N, C-alpha and C positions, 0 to 999 in steps of 0.2 A: 504493500500500500504506500509506495513512495510519493504518490501525488495526492494523498489524502488531505482534505481540508480540515481546518480546526473544528468544523461543525459535525464531522463524521463521528460515528460511535467510538468511544475510547477503547484503547487496548489496556487491559488490566494486567498489571505487572506480575501478579502471582501466577497467571496463566502462561507467562513466558518461561517461568522456572521449569527446568527440565527439558525444554525444547532443544532440538539440535541447532547448532550454528552451522550453516551450510555455505560453502564457497559458491561462486557464480556458476561453477560447473556441476553443482548439485551434490558434491562430495562432503561428507561430514567432517567438520573441523573440531568440534567440541560441544559442550552442553552449557546452556544459559543457567546461571546460578542466582543472579540478582540484577537489580537495576540501580544505577547510580543517579542520584538526584542532587541538584545544587540548591543550597539553602535559599529561601525566598528573600527578595529585597522589597521594600515598601512599594506598593502599587503594581507589582509584577508577580505572575505565577511562578512557582519553582520550575526550573528547567530540568528536564530529564536528559542527562549527558550521555549515558551509554549503558552497556551491559557488562556485568562480570561473567566471564565465561571460563569454564574449566577445560583446559587442553592438556592432556597427559599429566593430570594431577597438579597442574600449575594454574593459578587464577590469573587471567589477563583481562585487560580493559578493551572493549570494542565500542567505538563511538557510534551513536545512533545515526550520525551522518553517513556512515558506511553501509547502512542497512538498506537493501533494495526492496525487500518484501518480508512481511510476516504472515505466516499461514499455519494451518494445522500441521504441515510437514516440518516446519521449523522456521528459523530466522535466516534469511538468505542475504549474503553480502552483495554489494553492487559491483563487485569486480576489483575493488581496491584491496591492497594487502593489509594485514593486521600486524600490530606490534606484539611480539610474544614475550615482552618484558613483564615481570610479575606485577600484578595489580597492587597498588597501595592507596588506601583511602586518604584523601587530602583534606585540608582545612576547608570547611564550608560544605562538605559533601555528606550526604545521608544515603544509606542503603535502604531500598524499599523494605527489606526484611526487618529493619530496625523499627519500622513504623507499624508493622502488623501487631495486632492485639493491644496497641496503645489506647488508653481511654479517650473517648470522644463523646462528650455529653453523657447520656445514659447507656451508651453502647461502647463498642471498641472498633478500631479500624480493621476491617477484614481484607480490604484491597485498595489499590491506588490506580486510578485511570489516567492514562496519558494520551494526548492527541497531538497531531502535527500542527505546527504554528507557522505563519508566514514570516516570523522573525528569524533573524540569524540565530542559529542554535538548534532549530528544527522541532523539538518535542518539548511539551510543557505538561505539568500536572494539571488536570482539569477537574476531576471529581474524586470523591472518596466513597467506597462502599462501607457503610456503617451497619453493624449488626450485633449479634450475641454469639457467644460460644457456649455450647451445651455439650459437656464432655469432650469427645473427640470431634464433634460436628460443629461447623460454623454456619450460621444462618444470617444472610444479609437481609436487613429490613428496609433500608433506604439508600438511595444514591444522592449525595449532596455535593455542592460546589466545594472545591478545595479550601476556599477562603472562609468557610464556616468554622474551620478549626485551624487558623493560620499558625497557632502556637506549635503545631506538630512539626513545622518546617523551620523552626528557630533553634539553632544549635547553640546560641549564645556566644559570648566572648567576641573575638575578632571575626567570626565567621560571616556576619552580615556585611561587614566592610569588604572582606575578600570576595564574597559573592558578587557584590556590586562591581568590583573591579574586573572580575572575570567576565562579566556580561558586556564589557566595553569592546568596541572594535579594536583590533590589534594596534592600529596606528595611534588611536587615542590613548590606549593603555601604555604604549611606548613613551608617549609624552609625559604621562603621569609618573612612570618609573623614574624619569630623569630628575624629578623633584623629590623623590622619596628618600628617607634616611636608609642607611645600610641595613638596619634591622628589618625595616619594612620591606625592602627589596627581597631579602632572604625569605621572609614569611610568605611573600607573594610567590616567589619561585617555587617554594615547597608546596604551595597550594595548587599551582597550575599543573594540568596534565602535560605530558611531554609535547604533544602536538600543539597545545595552547601556548606553551612557552616558546616553541619554535616559531609560531606565527608572530609573537611579539618581538623576538630577536631579529626577525627579518625586516622589521621596521626601525631598527636602531643602527647607528654606526658601529663598525666592528669593535672599536675600543670600548664602547659602552656595553656591547654584548659580552665582552670578556669580564668586565666588572660585574655585570648582572649574574654571570654564571659562577663567579668566584665562590669557592667553598662548597659547591654542590657534590663534589666527588667525581672521579673519572667515569665511573659506570653511568651515573645519571647524566652527565654532560654528553657522553657518547650517545646515549639514547635520544637526547634532545637534538643533537646535531644530525642524527639519522633522519629525524622528522623534517628537517629543513630542506628547501630546494637545493639541489646539488651545487649550483653556482654560488648561492649564499653560504652554504656550508664550507665550500672551498675557500671563499673569501675570509671567513672567520678563522679557519685553520691556518691560513697563510699568515695571520697576525700573531699567532701563538709561538712561543719558543719551540725549537725543534724537538726537544725531549718530550714536552707535553703533547705536542702534535702526534708524535709517534705512539705515545701511550693511548691516546684517544682512538687512533686508527686501529691499533691492536685490539681494542675493546669492541670494535664493530664487526659485523658479519663480513666475511672475506670479500664478497662481491661488492658490497657498499664501499668498503675501504679501498678496493682496487679502483673503483670508479672515481673516488675523490683523489686518490694519488695521481690518476691520469689528468684530472683537471688542474691539480696543483703543478703539474709539469709544464703547463703553458705560461708564457709571459702574461702578466696581469693586464697589460695594456694592448692585448691583441684580441681577435675574435675568440680564440681558444680560452682566454682568460675571462671573457664576458659570458660565454655560452653556458646554457644548462645542458647536461648530458641526458636529460630525460624529457624531451619533447614528446608530443603525442604521435607515436609511430604506428602505422598500419601496413599490412602486406597488400600487394596489388589486387588480390582476389577478394578482399573484404567487401561485402555489400554496403551500400550507402546507409541502410537502416542500422547496421551494426556499428558503423563509425559514429553516426549521430547519437546512438545510445551511449557510447563511450564519452562523447562530448558533453552529454547531459548529466554525467555523474557530478553530484554536488561538490566533490572534492577537487574538481577541475578549476583552476584559476582562470580568470578572464583571458589573459594573454595566451595561456596554454591551449585554451579551447578555440582560439580564433582561427587556427589552421592546423592541418595534420600533415605529416611527412610520410610519403609513400616509399617504402623500401622493400627490397627482396629480403627474405629471412636471412639471419635472425632479426627480429623486430626490437632488439635492444642495441644500444650503442656499444662498440662500433657495429653497425648493421651490415646487411648485405648491400648490394649496389643500390645507391640512392636514385630514385626515379623522378621525384618532384613533390610539389606541395598542392594542397587543395584547401581553399577557404571554406569556412562553415556555411557562408551564404550560398556558395555554389552547390553545396550538398543539399540545401533546402529546396533547390530547384530541380533536383534529379530524382528519377524513379528509385524507390527504396531498394529494389533488387539489383540496381546497376553496380557493377564492380568499380571500386574506387579508382582503379587504373584508368578508366575511361573518363575520369573527371579532372585529371591533372591539369593545373593551370600554368605552373611555372616550374622549370627544372634547373634554375640557376642556383649557384651556391658560392661560398667563399672558402678560402683556406684558413686553417687555424692561426697562421702567423700574420694575417692581415691586420694592420694597425686599427685600433678602436675608432679613430676619427674617420678612417675610410669606410669602416662598417657603418657608422652613423650617416655618412654622406650617401651611401648606397640605399639605406633605408629611406632617407629623405627624398632622394632623386626619383625613386620608383614607387613611393607611397606604400612601402611594405610595413606589415606589422611584425614580421620576423623573417629571418634568412637562415637557410641551412648552412651548416659548417661541415665540410667533407675533407677526408684525408686524400693522399695521393692515389689511393686505389679506388676512389669514388664511393667510399663508405661514409654514411652519416655518422659523425662523432658528436654532434650536438646542434643546437640552434640558438641564435641570438634574437631576442625580442626587443621591441622598441623601448619597453620599460627598463630592460637591462642597460641599454645605452644611455637613457636619461639618468638613471641612477649613478652611472659612472661619470658622466660629463658635467652634471650639476656640481656646485661647490660642496665640499665635504660636509658642511653643517647645514645643508639645505633642509633636512627634516626638521631641525629645530627652528629655522628661520621661516620656513613656509608651511609648517604643520604637516 
């Protein structure tokens, strides 16, 4: 139910417990054990952040933004990968199971209903099932709005302040972090999930990123850097001392570390130093409908979804032979069953050693939103988008000056 509106029937969290987590291929990954809810802030419903899933006896966190469908068969991912790091409950978070059986008026909480919202964040708590427990049986008497018992979602202490900060856009939160004392930064960093912290870091200058991460420990920092876009992660690692950079890379999965080492090998002022190694890559036989489905995934950034890069297998960098790019507007005008190879609009590319200003000039001259970067064998090794160029060519403190 990825397109469900907030007015649709709620999904009750206790009914998710025990369901299988399925990959987009239908294979079982693990079992859902709980739902993670963020403490409410005044005037706003509590956000449902994600699921606690058991995978080979390890509890991991899966964001609800990665869920494509919920059904009687299980909870199916939208095709994005999950972080297998161990789940740790953070400041301002409440587990659904912690609310079951809590007093609510003359009854107790039997269940929590969540619905999709149009707000950034996806899912919110909308209703509560209130009833009585008689021995081993639980009987729901009424369904009430969540705000009839708002005290259930107040964990006290600094939780409300942290919850309010976590609800901000990463750009705005990065500006707040700049004015926070060291103790407040550390508390916030401890409270954020890895992907949330990665989003905030990408809105900060590299030196500020290093200060924000200080003291978190090698394993946690490595997990956060894994969640960053490859080009941003490489820029951050490049600012670190050699020894610390080596420790972080050693703590990452081998494929991710190899990818970042390759990006770090390029001169920072060239196309190779600007590019991301993970643009949206498809093989030439992929039908238009499948490509559009990948573009629609909520985890896709605006610039990443603007165009796709068509390459012969393998569809990871460095790919097979690069064939060309297709803009998403072209895809909207083509039959769903059309192979993407028949939609290619542009087959131009640049080399990794092209100076960054020449990359910028090419984007401007041809009104491009992105350009492919290929090696001497014609394989795609990455792509440079217009926002990458702007980020590099603007003054170093542009984020603080221009918001």
